[in-house]
N, C-alpha and C positions, 0 to 999 in steps of 0.2 A: 444486530448481530449479540448475539448471547454467550457465544462462542469464544473460548480464550484463542489470547493470540498471543503466542513468545517471544513476539518482537517489540511488545510495547506494556509485557506481561497482564495483561488485563483483558477485560471485553469491551471491543470496542464499545459497548453500550455500558458499561464501568465508566471507562475516560471520558467519553461524554457528558454523560451526567451525574457522576462521580457516585452513581449507587448502582447494585446488583439490578439485575433486570425482576420485574416478581411476574413470576407464569402464574397465569388463573387459580393454580393450586393458595397462592400468597395472600390473591384478592381479598378473603376476610378478613388479614389480620391487620391490624391499627398501624399504621405508618408512626414513623418518626415523629417529634418535632420539627418548626421548620428553624433551621439556624439561621440566625442572625444574619443581615447582606453584607456587612463588613466582612467576616468570618468566611460566610460563603467567599464572597470573591476571592480573599487571597489563598485559601485554598484548592480554587478552581485555577488561580495562577500558579499555584505548586503543583499543582496534575499537569498540569500545561507544561510547567518546565524538565518534568520529569518523563513525562510519556515524548515528549523532543528528544530527552537526552535517551531514553530507550530505542526510537527509532533511528538516531547517529549511528549506535553501537551495534543493533543489525545490521545496518545500510555497511558498515563499516566491517564486519563481518561477513557478510556475501561480498563486498569485494574483494578480500582478500584471499578470498575462498574460490574468486570463480580468476583471480587476477595467478593465484598457482597453473591454472591452468592453460592461461596463455599462451600464444606462442607468439613473438612480435616477428614480421615479414620484415627483409628488406627488397629491397627491385635496386635495381641501376637504369639506367636507359642506356634503350635496344632489346631490356631484358623481354622471350614471348611469356604472355603469361595466358590464363584461360577467361574467358570473361562468362559472368549465368548470366543466361537471358533465361528470363521468369517467363511462362506463357499467359498469355490475357488474359485480365479477368472482365466479367463481364457479358453482356452479348454485345459480338461483333455482325455487323451488319454489312455485306457489302454490292455494291451493284447501283443505279438509279434511287432519289426517293420517289417515294408516289409514287411507284413502277411493280 
């Protein structure tokens, strides 16, 4: 996916591969020289740490927003409550098997 994600402040492709996604229009352009291995490892490690921090920050923002809307409920023994019963999922067959 090459769409920008606000939580990691990059596109998933860019976060995974460390470069922007090249569309077919850009395939004719010459690529950059390869980065040496230790530099590539260091840069990748730094990007992973940065992405984890951004994802944690996005998670914290979403949690604080959800916590504002949450109303805690307290129940006492003997209180009457309503139980939500969801409909059955899937095909339900009644009767004897094989008939």
